[in-house]
C-alpha positions in Angstrom: 0.0 0.0 0.0 2.9 2.4 0.8 4.3 1.8 -2.6 1.1 2.8 -4.3 0.8 6.0 -2.2 4.4 6.8 -3.0 3.8 6.2 -6.7 0.9 8.6 -6.8 2.7 11.2 -4.6 5.8 11.3 -6.7 6.1 14.2 -9.1 9.3 13.3 -11.0 7.4 11.6 -13.9 5.0 14.5 -14.1 7.8 17.0 -14.4 9.4 15.0 -17.2 6.1 14.8 -19.0 5.6 18.6 -18.7 9.1 19.2 -20.1 8.4 16.8 -22.9 5.2 18.7 -23.8 7.0 22.0 -23.7 9.7 20.7 -26.0 7.1 19.3 -28.4 5.3 22.6 -28.5 8.5 24.5 -29.2 9.4 22.0 -31.9 6.0 22.4 -33.6 6.3 26.2 -33.5 9.8 26.0 -35.0 8.6 23.7 -37.8 5.7 26.0 -38.6 7.8 29.1 -38.7 10.4 27.5 -40.9 7.7 26.2 -43.2 6.1 29.7 -43.5 9.3 31.7 -43.8 10.8 29.1 -46.2 8.0 29.5 -48.7 8.3 33.3 -48.6 12.1 33.1 -49.1 11.6 30.7 -52.0 9.2 33.2 -53.6 11.7 36.1 -53.1 14.6 34.1 -54.6 12.5 33.1 -57.6 11.6 36.8 -58.1 15.2 37.9 -57.9 16.2 35.1 -60.3 13.6 36.1 -62.8 14.7 39.8 -62.6 18.3 38.8 -63.2 17.3 37.1 -66.5 16.5 33.6 -65.4 13.8 31.7 -67.2 
């Protein structure tokens, strides 16, 4: 019975899960930003390429 109480009272696992969720959220945000900015940069480079005489 003591082991069960200790298991539910422990917070080490909860903290690890919270850090994991924070890391996942940050990773999703980074991927979204890179995807959005990447498309804009590609458009700009295509525009410059065409202005310089590209096909």
